[in-house]
C-alpha positions as CSV (number, residue, x, y, z in Angstrom):
1,X,22.1,-35.1,34.4
2,X,20.2,-35.4,31.0
3,X,19.7,-39.0,29.9
4,X,21.3,-40.2,26.7
5,X,18.9,-41.8,24.3
6,X,19.5,-45.2,22.9
7,X,18.9,-46.0,19.3
8,X,15.3,-47.1,18.9
9,X,14.7,-50.8,18.5
10,X,11.9,-51.2,15.9
11,X,10.1,-54.2,17.4
12,X,9.9,-52.7,20.8
13,X,8.2,-49.4,19.8
14,X,4.9,-48.3,18.6
15,X,4.1,-46.1,15.7
16,X,3.5,-42.4,16.4
17,X,-0.1,-41.5,16.8
18,X,-1.4,-38.2,15.3
19,X,-2.3,-37.1,18.9
20,X,1.4,-37.5,19.9
21,X,2.0,-34.2,18.1
22,X,0.7,-32.4,21.2
23,X,3.5,-34.0,23.3
24,X,6.2,-32.7,20.9
25,X,8.7,-30.0,22.0
26,X,10.6,-28.1,19.3
27,X,13.6,-25.9,19.9
28,X,13.7,-22.7,17.8
29,X,15.8,-19.6,18.6
30,X,19.1,-20.0,20.5
31,X,21.7,-17.5,21.7
32,X,25.0,-18.3,23.5
33,X,26.0,-15.9,26.3
34,X,29.0,-13.5,25.7
35,X,31.2,-15.7,28.0
36,X,30.1,-18.9,26.3
37,X,29.0,-20.5,29.6
38,X,25.2,-20.4,29.0
39,X,22.8,-20.8,26.2
40,X,19.3,-19.3,26.0
41,X,16.8,-21.0,23.7
42,X,13.1,-20.9,22.9
43,X,11.1,-24.2,23.1
44,X,7.8,-24.5,21.3
45,X,5.2,-26.6,23.0
46,X,1.6,-27.4,22.2
47,X,-1.5,-26.7,24.3
48,X,-4.0,-29.4,23.6
49,X,-6.8,-27.6,25.5
50,X,-6.3,-24.2,23.9
51,X,-5.2,-25.5,20.5
52,X,-2.2,-23.2,20.5
53,X,1.5,-23.2,20.1
54,X,3.3,-21.9,23.2
55,X,6.9,-20.5,23.2
56,X,8.9,-20.5,26.4
57,X,12.4,-19.2,27.2
58,X,15.0,-21.5,28.7
59,X,18.6,-21.2,29.9
60,X,21.1,-24.0,30.2
61,X,24.8,-24.1,31.2
62,X,26.9,-25.1,28.2
63,X,29.0,-27.6,30.3
64,X,25.9,-29.8,30.6
65,X,26.0,-29.5,34.4
66,X,22.3,-29.2,34.9
67,X,19.0,-29.4,33.0
68,X,17.7,-26.3,31.3
69,X,15.8,-23.9,33.5
70,X,12.5,-22.5,32.3
71,X,12.5,-18.7,32.6
72,X,9.2,-17.7,31.0
73,X,5.8,-19.2,31.6
74,X,3.2,-16.4,31.2
75,X,3.2,-16.1,27.4
76,X,5.1,-16.6,24.2
77,X,8.7,-15.5,23.9
78,X,11.1,-15.2,21.0
79,X,14.5,-13.8,19.8
80,X,16.6,-13.9,23.0
81,X,19.6,-11.6,23.2
82,X,22.2,-11.5,26.0
83,X,23.5,-8.2,27.3
84,X,27.2,-7.8,26.7
85,X,27.9,-8.2,30.5
86,X,25.9,-11.4,30.5
87,X,23.7,-10.3,33.4
88,X,20.5,-9.7,31.5
89,X,18.6,-11.6,28.9
90,X,16.2,-9.7,26.6
91,X,13.5,-11.1,24.3
92,X,10.4,-10.1,22.5
93,X,6.9,-11.1,23.7
94,X,3.3,-10.0,23.3
95,X,2.4,-9.9,27.0
96,X,0.0,-7.9,29.1
97,X,1.6,-4.5,29.9
98,X,4.1,-4.5,32.8
99,X,2.4,-3.4,36.0
100,X,5.1,-0.7,36.5
101,X,4.1,0.9,33.2
102,X,0.4,0.5,33.8
103,X,0.7,2.3,37.2
104,X,2.8,5.1,35.7
105,X,0.3,5.4,32.8
106,X,-2.6,5.5,35.1
107,X,-1.0,8.3,37.2
108,X,-0.4,10.3,34.0
109,X,-3.9,9.9,32.8
110,X,-5.3,10.9,36.2
111,X,-3.3,14.1,36.1
112,X,-4.5,14.9,32.6
113,X,-8.1,14.2,33.4
114,X,-8.2,16.1,36.7
115,X,-11.0,18.7,36.5
116,X,-12.6,17.1,33.5
117,X,-16.3,16.4,33.7
118,X,-17.1,13.0,32.3
119,X,-20.1,10.8,32.7
120,X,-19.0,7.8,34.9
121,X,-21.0,5.3,32.9
122,X,-19.5,6.5,29.6
123,X,-16.0,6.2,31.0
124,X,-16.6,2.7,32.2
125,X,-18.0,1.7,28.8
126,X,-15.0,3.3,27.0
127,X,-12.6,1.4,29.2
128,X,-14.5,-1.9,28.5
129,X,-14.3,-1.2,24.8
130,X,-10.6,-0.4,24.9
131,X,-9.9,-3.6,26.8
132,X,-11.6,-5.6,24.2
133,X,-9.9,-4.0,21.2
134,X,-6.3,-3.7,22.5
135,X,-4.4,-6.9,21.9
136,X,-0.9,-6.9,23.3
137,X,1.8,-5.9,20.8
138,X,5.3,-7.5,20.8
139,X,7.6,-5.5,23.0
140,X,11.1,-6.0,24.4
141,X,11.3,-7.5,27.8
142,X,14.4,-8.5,29.9
143,X,15.2,-10.8,32.8
144,X,17.8,-9.6,35.2
145,X,19.5,-12.9,35.9
146,X,21.6,-11.5,38.8
147,X,18.6,-10.1,40.7
148,X,16.1,-12.7,39.6
149,X,12.3,-12.2,39.4
150,X,10.0,-11.8,36.5
151,X,10.9,-10.1,33.2
152,X,10.7,-6.3,33.0
153,X,9.1,-4.6,30.0
154,X,11.6,-2.2,28.3
155,X,9.5,-0.8,25.4
156,X,6.0,0.4,24.9
157,X,5.7,1.2,21.2
158,X,2.2,1.6,20.0
159,X,2.9,-0.7,17.0
160,X,5.2,-3.0,18.9
161,X,8.9,-3.8,18.6
162,X,10.5,-5.4,15.5
163,X,14.0,-6.5,16.3
164,X,16.6,-5.2,18.8
165,X,20.1,-5.4,20.2
166,X,22.0,-4.3,23.3
167,X,24.4,-1.4,23.5
168,X,28.0,-2.1,24.6
169,X,27.6,-1.0,28.2
170,X,24.4,-3.1,28.8
171,X,22.7,0.2,29.7
172,X,20.9,0.9,26.4
173,X,19.2,-1.0,23.5
174,X,18.5,-0.3,19.9
175,X,15.0,-1.2,18.9
176,X,13.3,-1.2,15.5
177,X,9.7,0.0,15.7
178,X,7.1,1.4,13.4
179,X,6.3,5.1,14.0
180,X,3.1,6.3,12.3
181,X,2.4,9.9,11.5
182,X,-0.9,11.4,12.6
183,X,-2.5,10.6,9.2
184,X,-1.2,7.1,9.2
185,X,-2.4,6.6,12.8
186,X,-5.9,7.6,11.7
187,X,-5.7,5.2,8.8
188,X,-4.6,2.3,11.1
189,X,-7.5,3.0,13.5
190,X,-9.9,2.9,10.5
191,X,-8.4,-0.4,9.4
192,X,-8.9,-1.8,12.9
193,X,-12.5,-0.8,12.6
194,X,-12.8,-2.7,9.3
195,X,-12.3,0.4,7.2
196,X,-11.2,0.1,3.6
197,X,-7.7,-0.9,2.6
198,X,-6.0,2.0,0.9
199,X,-2.5,1.8,-0.6
200,X,-0.1,3.2,-3.2
201,X,2.6,0.7,-2.4
202,X,3.8,-1.8,-5.1
203,X,4.6,-4.4,-2.4
204,X,1.1,-4.1,-1.0
205,X,1.0,-7.4,0.9
206,X,3.3,-10.0,2.5
207,X,2.5,-13.4,3.8
208,X,2.1,-13.5,7.6
209,X,1.7,-9.7,7.7
210,X,-1.3,-9.3,5.4
211,X,-1.9,-5.9,3.8
212,X,1.0,-3.5,4.1
213,X,0.8,0.2,4.7
214,X,3.1,3.2,4.4
215,X,4.2,3.4,8.0
216,X,8.0,3.7,8.4
217,X,10.1,1.6,10.7
218,X,12.8,3.5,12.5
219,X,15.5,2.6,15.0
220,X,15.2,3.9,18.5
221,X,17.8,4.0,21.3
222,X,16.1,2.9,24.6
223,X,17.5,3.5,28.1
224,X,17.3,0.3,30.1
225,X,16.5,1.9,33.4
226,X,14.3,4.8,32.5
227,X,12.8,3.4,29.2
228,X,13.3,6.8,27.6
229,X,13.6,6.5,23.8
230,X,15.3,8.6,21.2
231,X,14.4,8.1,17.5
232,X,17.3,8.0,15.0
233,X,15.7,9.8,12.2
234,X,18.2,8.7,9.5
235,X,17.9,5.0,10.5
236,X,14.8,3.7,8.8
237,X,13.9,0.8,6.7
238,X,12.1,0.1,3.5
239,X,11.7,-2.1,0.5
240,X,10.0,-5.3,-0.7
241,X,12.2,-7.5,1.6
242,X,11.8,-5.5,4.8
243,X,8.8,-7.6,5.9
244,X,11.1,-10.6,5.8
245,X,14.4,-9.3,7.2
246,X,13.3,-6.3,9.3
247,X,16.0,-3.7,10.0
248,X,18.0,-6.3,12.0
249,X,19.9,-3.8,14.2
250,X,23.3,-4.8,15.6
251,X,25.3,-2.6,18.0
252,X,29.1,-2.9,18.0
253,X,31.3,-3.2,21.0
254,X,32.6,-0.4,23.3
255,X,35.6,1.5,22.1
256,X,35.0,0.5,18.5
257,X,37.5,2.2,16.3
258,X,35.0,2.3,13.5
259,X,33.3,5.2,15.3
260,X,36.2,7.3,14.1
261,X,37.3,8.1,17.6
262,X,37.5,6.5,21.1
263,X,33.8,7.0,21.8
264,X,32.5,4.2,24.0
265,X,29.2,4.2,22.1
266,X,30.3,2.1,19.1
267,X,28.1,2.0,16.0
268,X,24.8,0.6,15.1
269,X,24.5,-1.4,11.9
270,X,21.1,-2.0,10.2
271,X,19.4,-3.0,6.9
272,X,17.5,-0.7,4.5
273,X,16.6,-0.4,0.9
274,X,16.9,3.2,-0.4
275,X,17.0,2.5,-4.1
276,X,14.8,4.5,-6.5
277,X,12.1,1.9,-6.4
278,X,12.6,-0.1,-3.2
279,X,9.3,-2.1,-3.5
280,X,10.4,-3.3,-7.0
281,X,13.6,-5.2,-6.0
282,X,15.0,-7.4,-3.3
283,X,18.0,-5.2,-2.4
284,X,18.9,-4.8,1.3
285,X,21.9,-2.6,2.0
286,X,23.9,-2.5,5.2
287,X,24.2,0.9,6.9
288,X,25.8,2.1,10.1
289,X,25.0,5.1,12.2
290,X,26.3,6.6,15.5
291,X,24.1,6.0,18.6
292,X,23.2,9.7,18.7
293,X,21.7,9.5,15.2
294,X,24.6,11.2,13.4
295,X,27.1,10.1,10.8
296,X,25.0,7.7,8.7
297,X,27.2,5.6,6.4
298,X,26.2,3.2,3.6
299,X,28.4,0.1,3.6
300,X,27.2,-2.0,0.6
301,X,26.5,-1.0,-3.0
302,X,22.9,-2.0,-3.6
303,X,24.0,-5.2,-5.3
304,X,23.2,-7.6,-2.5
305,X,20.3,-8.8,-0.3
306,X,22.1,-8.5,3.0
307,X,21.0,-10.2,6.2
308,X,22.3,-11.7,9.6
309,X,24.6,-9.0,10.7
310,X,27.3,-10.0,13.3
311,X,30.0,-7.6,14.6
312,X,33.5,-8.8,15.5
313,X,33.7,-8.9,19.4
314,X,36.3,-6.1,19.2
315,X,34.4,-4.0,16.7
316,X,35.7,-2.6,13.5
317,X,34.6,-5.5,11.3
318,X,31.0,-6.6,10.5
319,X,30.1,-9.9,9.0
320,X,26.9,-10.5,7.1
321,X,25.3,-12.8,4.6
322,X,24.8,-11.5,1.1
323,X,22.6,-13.0,-1.7
324,X,22.0,-11.9,-5.3
325,X,18.8,-9.8,-5.3
326,X,17.9,-10.8,-8.9
327,X,19.0,-14.4,-9.0
328,X,18.3,-16.5,-5.9
329,X,19.9,-19.6,-7.4
330,X,23.4,-18.1,-6.9
331,X,24.6,-19.4,-3.5
332,X,24.6,-16.7,-0.8
333,X,28.0,-15.8,0.6
334,X,29.6,-14.6,3.8
335,X,30.9,-11.0,3.5
336,X,33.0,-9.0,5.9
337,X,33.1,-5.2,6.0
338,X,36.1,-3.3,7.3
339,X,34.7,-0.2,8.9
340,X,37.8,1.2,10.6
341,X,38.4,3.9,8.1
342,X,36.3,6.8,6.8
343,X,35.1,4.7,3.8
344,X,33.8,1.2,4.3
345,X,35.0,-1.7,2.2
346,X,33.6,-5.2,2.1
347,X,34.5,-8.5,0.5
348,X,33.3,-12.1,0.3
349,X,35.1,-14.7,2.4
350,X,33.3,-17.6,0.7
351,X,36.0,-18.0,-1.9
352,X,35.4,-20.9,-4.3
353,X,33.1,-22.7,-1.8
354,X,30.0,-22.6,-4.2
355,X,27.7,-23.5,-1.4
356,X,24.9,-21.3,0.0
357,X,24.8,-20.1,3.6
358,X,22.1,-22.1,5.3
359,X,18.9,-20.5,6.5
360,X,19.5,-22.1,9.9
361,X,21.8,-20.4,12.4
362,X,24.0,-17.3,12.8
363,X,27.5,-16.4,11.9
364,X,30.0,-16.8,14.7
365,X,33.4,-15.2,15.2
366,X,36.2,-17.4,16.5
367,X,39.1,-15.0,17.0
368,X,39.5,-13.5,13.5
369,X,37.9,-16.5,11.8
370,X,34.2,-17.0,11.1
371,X,32.1,-20.1,11.4
372,X,29.0,-20.4,9.3
373,X,26.4,-23.0,8.6
374,X,26.1,-23.9,4.9
375,X,24.2,-26.3,2.7
376,X,26.6,-28.9,1.4
377,X,25.3,-31.8,-0.6
378,X,22.1,-32.5,1.2
379,X,23.4,-31.5,4.6
380,X,23.7,-28.4,6.8
381,X,27.2,-28.3,8.2
382,X,29.8,-25.8,9.5
383,X,32.6,-24.2,7.5
384,X,35.5,-22.1,8.8
385,X,36.2,-18.9,6.8
386,X,39.1,-16.6,7.1
387,X,40.4,-13.4,5.3
388,X,43.1,-15.4,3.6
389,X,42.4,-18.7,2.0
390,X,39.3,-20.7,1.0
391,X,36.7,-21.9,3.5
392,X,37.4,-25.3,5.1
393,X,34.7,-27.8,6.1
394,X,34.8,-28.5,9.8
395,X,32.9,-30.3,12.6
396,X,33.3,-33.9,11.4
397,X,31.7,-35.1,14.6
398,X,28.4,-34.3,13.0
399,X,28.6,-37.1,10.4
400,X,26.4,-37.4,7.3
401,X,23.3,-38.8,9.0
402,X,22.1,-35.7,11.0
403,X,21.9,-32.0,10.2
404,X,22.3,-28.7,11.9
405,X,19.1,-26.6,12.4
406,X,20.5,-23.9,14.6
407,X,23.9,-22.5,15.5
408,X,25.5,-19.7,17.6
409,X,29.1,-19.1,18.8
410,X,30.3,-16.7,21.4
411,X,33.1,-16.8,24.0
412,X,34.8,-19.7,22.4
413,X,31.7,-22.0,22.7
414,X,29.4,-23.1,20.0
415,X,26.0,-24.5,20.4
416,X,24.4,-26.5,17.6
417,X,20.8,-27.7,17.2
418,X,21.4,-31.2,15.8
419,X,18.4,-32.9,14.2
420,X,18.7,-36.7,14.0
421,X,16.0,-38.7,12.2
422,X,15.9,-41.3,15.0
423,X,16.8,-39.4,18.1
424,X,15.0,-36.0,17.5
425,X,16.4,-32.5,17.7
426,X,18.4,-31.2,20.6
427,X,21.1,-28.7,21.6
428,X,24.8,-29.7,21.9
429,X,27.7,-27.6,22.9
430,X,31.2,-27.8,21.4
431,X,34.3,-25.8,22.0
432,X,35.4,-23.8,19.0
433,X,38.9,-25.2,19.4
434,X,37.5,-28.7,19.1
435,X,35.6,-28.1,15.9
436,X,38.6,-28.8,13.6
437,X,39.7,-32.0,15.4
438,X,39.5,-35.2,13.5
439,X,36.5,-37.2,14.8
440,X,34.2,-40.0,13.8
441,X,30.4,-40.0,14.1
442,X,30.5,-40.4,17.9
443,X,29.7,-37.6,20.4
444,X,33.2,-37.3,21.8
445,X,33.5,-33.6,21.1
446,X,29.9,-32.8,22.0
447,X,28.1,-32.0,25.3
448,X,24.4,-32.7,25.0
449,X,22.4,-30.0,26.7
450,X,18.7,-31.0,26.1
451,X,16.6,-34.1,25.9
452,X,13.4,-32.5,24.7
453,X,11.6,-35.5,23.3
454,X,13.2,-38.5,24.9
455,X,10.2,-39.6,26.8
456,X,8.0,-39.5,23.7
457,X,10.4,-41.0,21.3
458,X,11.6,-43.8,23.6
459,X,8.2,-45.4,23.2
460,X,7.6,-44.6,19.5
461,X,9.0,-45.7,16.2
462,X,11.4,-43.2,14.5
463,X,12.7,-44.0,11.0
464,X,16.1,-45.1,9.8
465,X,17.3,-42.8,7.1
466,X,19.2,-43.8,4.0
467,X,20.7,-41.7,1.2
468,X,20.4,-43.0,-2.4
469,X,21.6,-41.6,-5.7
470,X,20.3,-42.3,-9.2
471,X,20.5,-40.8,-12.7
472,X,18.0,-38.5,-14.2
473,X,18.5,-37.0,-17.7
474,X,22.2,-37.9,-17.4
475,X,22.8,-36.2,-14.1
476,X,23.3,-37.7,-10.7
477,X,20.5,-36.9,-8.3
478,X,20.4,-37.5,-4.5
479,X,17.5,-38.4,-2.4
480,X,16.9,-39.2,1.3
481,X,14.6,-42.1,2.2
482,X,12.9,-42.6,5.6
483,X,12.1,-46.3,6.2
484,X,9.4,-48.1,8.2
485,X,10.2,-49.9,11.4
486,X,9.7,-53.4,9.9
487,X,11.7,-52.8,6.8
488,X,15.1,-54.1,5.9
489,X,16.6,-52.1,2.9
490,X,19.1,-54.8,2.2
491,X,16.5,-57.6,2.0
492,X,13.3,-55.6,1.3
493,X,9.7,-56.4,1.2
494,X,8.2,-53.6,-1.0
495,X,6.2,-51.0,0.8
496,X,3.9,-48.2,-0.2
497,X,5.8,-45.1,-1.0
498,X,5.2,-41.3,-0.5
499,X,7.3,-39.0,-2.6
500,X,7.3,-36.0,-0.3
501,X,8.7,-33.0,-2.2
502,X,10.5,-30.1,-0.6
503,X,9.6,-26.5,-1.1
504,X,11.8,-23.6,-2.1
505,X,12.7,-24.5,-4.8
506,X,16.0,-23.0,-3.7
507,X,16.2,-25.3,-0.7
508,X,17.3,-28.8,0.1
509,X,16.5,-31.9,2.1
510,X,18.9,-33.1,4.8
511,X,18.4,-36.0,7.2
512,X,16.3,-34.6,10.0
513,X,13.8,-35.4,12.6
514,X,10.3,-34.7,11.3
515,X,7.1,-35.7,13.1
516,X,5.5,-36.1,9.6
517,X,8.2,-38.5,8.4
518,X,8.0,-40.5,11.6
519,X,4.3,-40.7,11.5
520,X,4.1,-41.8,7.8
521,X,6.9,-44.4,8.2
522,X,5.0,-45.6,11.3
523,X,2.0,-46.2,9.0
524,X,4.2,-48.4,6.8
525,X,5.2,-45.9,4.1
526,X,8.7,-45.4,2.7
527,X,9.1,-41.6,2.5
528,X,11.3,-40.4,-0.3
529,X,12.7,-36.8,-0.3
530,X,14.3,-36.0,-3.7
531,X,16.8,-33.1,-4.0
532,X,15.7,-32.3,-7.5
533,X,17.6,-30.0,-9.9
534,X,16.9,-26.5,-8.6
535,X,17.7,-27.5,-5.0
536,X,20.5,-25.7,-3.3
537,X,23.5,-27.3,-1.4
538,X,24.9,-28.8,-4.7
539,X,26.3,-25.6,-6.2
540,X,25.1,-22.8,-8.5
541,X,25.1,-24.9,-11.7
542,X,22.9,-27.6,-10.2
543,X,20.4,-25.0,-8.8
544,X,20.3,-22.5,-11.6
545,X,19.1,-25.1,-14.2
546,X,15.5,-24.4,-13.5
547,X,15.7,-20.6,-13.5
548,X,12.9,-19.3,-15.7
549,X,11.8,-22.8,-16.6
550,X,10.0,-24.5,-13.7
551,X,8.6,-27.9,-14.0
552,X,10.2,-30.5,-16.3
553,X,13.5,-31.1,-14.5
554,X,11.9,-31.3,-11.0
555,X,9.2,-33.6,-12.3
556,X,11.7,-35.9,-14.1
557,X,13.9,-36.1,-11.0
558,X,11.1,-37.0,-8.7
559,X,9.8,-39.7,-11.1
560,X,13.4,-41.1,-11.5
561,X,13.7,-41.3,-7.7
562,X,10.4,-43.2,-7.4
563,X,11.6,-45.6,-10.1
564,X,14.9,-46.1,-8.3
565,X,13.0,-47.0,-5.1
566,X,10.9,-49.5,-7.0
567,X,13.9,-51.1,-8.7
568,X,15.6,-51.6,-5.4
569,X,12.5,-53.4,-4.1
570,X,11.8,-50.7,-1.5
571,X,8.5,-49.5,-3.1
572,X,5.5,-51.3,-4.3
573,X,5.1,-50.4,-8.0
574,X,1.3,-50.0,-7.7
575,X,1.3,-48.2,-4.4
576,X,3.2,-44.9,-5.0
577,X,1.8,-41.6,-3.8
578,X,3.0,-38.0,-4.1
579,X,2.7,-34.8,-2.0
580,X,4.5,-31.6,-1.5
581,X,4.0,-28.2,0.3
582,X,4.6,-24.8,-1.3
583,X,7.0,-25.4,-4.2
584,X,6.5,-29.1,-3.4
585,X,2.8,-28.5,-4.2
586,X,3.8,-26.7,-7.4
587,X,5.9,-29.8,-8.4
588,X,3.0,-32.1,-7.5
589,X,0.9,-30.1,-10.0
590,X,3.6,-30.8,-12.7
591,X,3.6,-34.5,-11.8
592,X,-0.1,-35.1,-12.0
593,X,-0.5,-33.2,-15.3
594,X,2.3,-35.0,-17.0
595,X,2.2,-38.5,-15.5
596,X,-0.3,-41.0,-14.1
597,X,2.5,-42.7,-12.1
598,X,0.8,-42.2,-8.7
599,X,-2.2,-43.9,-7.2
600,X,-3.1,-40.6,-5.6
601,X,-1.5,-37.2,-4.9
602,X,-1.8,-34.2,-2.6
603,X,-0.9,-30.7,-3.9
604,X,-0.5,-28.5,-0.8
605,X,-0.4,-24.6,-0.7
606,X,1.0,-24.2,-4.2
607,X,0.8,-22.0,-7.3
608,X,-0.6,-23.5,-10.5
609,X,-1.3,-20.5,-12.7
610,X,1.6,-18.0,-12.6
611,X,-0.2,-15.3,-14.7
612,X,-3.1,-15.0,-12.2
613,X,-0.6,-15.3,-9.3
614,X,1.2,-12.2,-10.4
615,X,0.0,-9.3,-8.3
616,X,-2.3,-11.4,-6.1
617,X,0.6,-13.0,-4.1
618,X,3.6,-11.3,-2.5
619,X,6.2,-12.5,-5.0
620,X,5.9,-10.2,-8.0
621,X,9.6,-9.3,-7.8
622,X,10.6,-13.0,-7.9
623,X,8.3,-13.7,-10.8
624,X,9.8,-10.9,-12.8
625,X,13.3,-12.0,-12.0
626,X,12.6,-15.5,-13.1
627,X,10.0,-15.2,-15.9
628,X,10.0,-11.5,-16.9
629,X,6.7,-9.6,-16.9
630,X,3.5,-11.5,-17.9
631,X,2.5,-9.1,-20.6
632,X,5.9,-9.4,-22.2
633,X,6.7,-13.1,-21.6
634,X,3.3,-14.8,-21.4
635,X,4.7,-18.0,-22.9
636,X,7.2,-18.4,-20.0
637,X,4.4,-18.0,-17.5
638,X,2.2,-20.5,-19.2
639,X,5.0,-23.1,-19.6
640,X,5.5,-23.1,-15.9
641,X,1.8,-23.2,-15.0
642,X,0.4,-26.7,-14.5
643,X,-3.1,-25.4,-14.8
644,X,-2.6,-25.2,-18.6
645,X,-2.4,-29.0,-18.7
646,X,-5.1,-29.7,-16.1
647,X,-7.1,-31.5,-18.7
648,X,-4.5,-34.3,-18.6
649,X,-5.0,-35.1,-14.9
650,X,-6.2,-38.6,-14.1
651,X,-4.7,-38.9,-10.6
652,X,-7.1,-38.6,-7.6
653,X,-6.0,-35.2,-6.2
654,X,-6.3,-33.7,-2.7
655,X,-5.7,-29.9,-2.8
656,X,-5.0,-27.8,0.3
657,X,-4.6,-24.1,1.0
658,X,-4.4,-21.5,3.7
659,X,-7.2,-19.0,3.8
660,X,-4.8,-16.0,4.4
661,X,-1.8,-17.4,2.4
662,X,-0.3,-14.5,0.4
663,X,2.7,-16.5,-0.8
664,X,0.5,-19.1,-2.6
665,X,-3.0,-17.6,-2.5
666,X,-6.0,-20.0,-1.9
667,X,-7.5,-19.0,-5.3
668,X,-4.6,-21.0,-6.9
669,X,-5.8,-24.1,-5.1
670,X,-9.4,-23.4,-6.0
671,X,-8.5,-23.2,-9.7
672,X,-6.7,-26.5,-9.7
673,X,-9.4,-28.2,-7.7
674,X,-12.3,-27.1,-9.9
675,X,-10.3,-27.9,-13.1
676,X,-9.7,-31.5,-11.9
677,X,-13.2,-32.0,-10.4
678,X,-14.8,-30.6,-13.6
679,X,-13.5,-33.7,-15.5
680,X,-14.9,-36.2,-13.1
681,X,-11.5,-37.0,-11.5
682,X,-11.8,-37.6,-7.8
683,X,-10.7,-34.4,-6.0
684,X,-11.0,-32.9,-2.6
685,X,-10.3,-29.3,-1.5
686,X,-9.3,-28.4,2.1
687,X,-8.9,-24.7,3.1
688,X,-7.6,-23.7,6.5
689,X,-9.3,-20.4,7.4
690,X,-7.0,-17.7,8.9
691,X,-3.9,-19.7,8.2
692,X,-0.9,-18.2,6.4
693,X,1.5,-20.1,4.2
694,X,2.3,-22.5,7.0
695,X,-0.1,-24.5,9.2
696,X,0.0,-23.0,12.7
697,X,-2.6,-24.4,15.1
698,X,-1.8,-27.9,16.3
699,X,-5.3,-29.1,15.6
700,X,-4.9,-28.2,12.0
701,X,-1.5,-29.7,11.7
702,X,-3.0,-33.0,13.0
703,X,-6.0,-32.6,10.7
704,X,-3.6,-32.2,7.7
705,X,-1.8,-35.5,8.5
706,X,-5.2,-37.2,8.7
707,X,-6.3,-35.8,5.4
708,X,-3.1,-37.0,3.7
709,X,-3.2,-40.5,5.0
710,X,-7.0,-40.9,4.6
711,X,-6.6,-39.8,0.9
712,X,-3.8,-42.2,0.2
713,X,-5.6,-45.1,1.9
714,X,-8.8,-44.3,0.0
715,X,-7.0,-44.8,-3.3
716,X,-4.5,-47.5,-2.3
717,X,-5.0,-50.4,-4.7
718,X,-4.8,-52.8,-1.7
719,X,-7.9,-51.2,-0.2
720,X,-10.0,-51.2,-3.3
């Protein structure tokens, strides 16, 4: 049985070392089986020797009867999906081609080449060249859990698979895949050989995917046994948001009345943007189509950015998340479409909740109710939604001192990934019927399924977490503080403080386990995370205040949070530092250009000149929605650009960037760095080649922590 962790006793543990990062295990994707008796999840581990992140697939019983079982070992795995009969578990992975496919392919090639006269040496050289150039593409694989054995490759698309779901009889799958024309295939080959980039797309790049092309992604129906595929010509994607959401195919249950008859095939729902200028807006519409490619129907009205499709187990109704494509500060809502008739109708079930659906977790049907994770006052928690009546907050067993970072519900069983600042992040099962029961902070209603980091954390300091509120410009602001091991917040001895600023800006901080927070508190810092105005989880009015006017409110709220920590005796007035990643980096730029409050700061992967960012990053639609067009509203762009006030910077500044970051291009960091360095202010630039917006390789993640702490220590008044 999995051991239960005890609360960590500060004077019996050591601080986390940077190298402990390699011993960390992180849970990512999770999927509950149709019967609710098992959960599949992906665990991310770190290979010290290869300097790589490895993703493995595990399965655990939801009654906690045994430890999780590792299914995959050979290579990375992601996006597990159970077959409706629960006998198979499919996932995506970029692995070497299945032997069965290789043998069949070799036989076909031998037949085609029979009688050809080719030079043997040339053939060997060509084969060697192909083996060097052909990296495995992500394909759909599946374990047959009844028969056992290794996973079987189900797809062999030349450009790989991009999302899938099972058909209702567990005999077919729907898979999204790019399907280039002959001309597009020739262009892709030229690109692989370092040919020129050629495009006529407005959305011409996207972070993590690089330069985009014109290849269309379609849905294909794939037979499980034969691997035969049929393209659904009317089921295709498009638009500026497709690189983020994909087509997200979802296949309804057998005997679905929404098919218009008693057909056992059900219907397939997917996302697409078919507006007049799909690359110039963030619309994603919901469509459905019959499995034979007929009877395409549009469900939504091009007024939403739809995502996270989830059919009712009996079909006929489809739940999804919908956001405003022009105003991201409006909380996203849960919608339900009724597809039983000839014309689809849909409505919001979010009522007067005024809380955004969280980016963690899926929607889950419990009978005719829905469970959804939402951001609620600096916490990700569950709400119950129904067709009649307003949503109700549920799952009180969670408490306010830990947050949900993953959720799925099937067969009456829910599984949550609960992140606790002191205990780490693990999976817990809860019966849907128990979610509404009155409960205190204890674990009475929960079954703990994993203990991923117990051995590591039992011997290391993890921080106590406290919420604090304070006033800024007449408004109440909330922050979360992570405290060092030898610190008593009720009888404090002031410590150095790091104001660590969240990204987004339409995001929020919740009490979570973070290696970075634990490492910094282990070094003696108080870590302060301020949910500044603009953050979500506090309602539309709070979030929308910064729309089109980035900078002053976020800056003031962070500064007010620092002063609150100083006034409480938590922070040493002379030893305050600031850092932030993405929008946190942007806010750090505002802080150092408008204030000399900090002994040193680090602006990470941010944007500091919005006029020059327009068109060089992947966010032109966002900038137009918030600021207008730069040639029409240049003042609004300049007012939100900290580079305009770079001459005021006196704070020693570390600036970091990803070499292939198309969300916040590295040229932005170079501009800020040179502008500060030009004035003789201490500055340092760190660029991580080949990295996108986030830091991937573990060696670089560790290097980043070293850069931060070395920079702060270098300018700490106690060290000078």
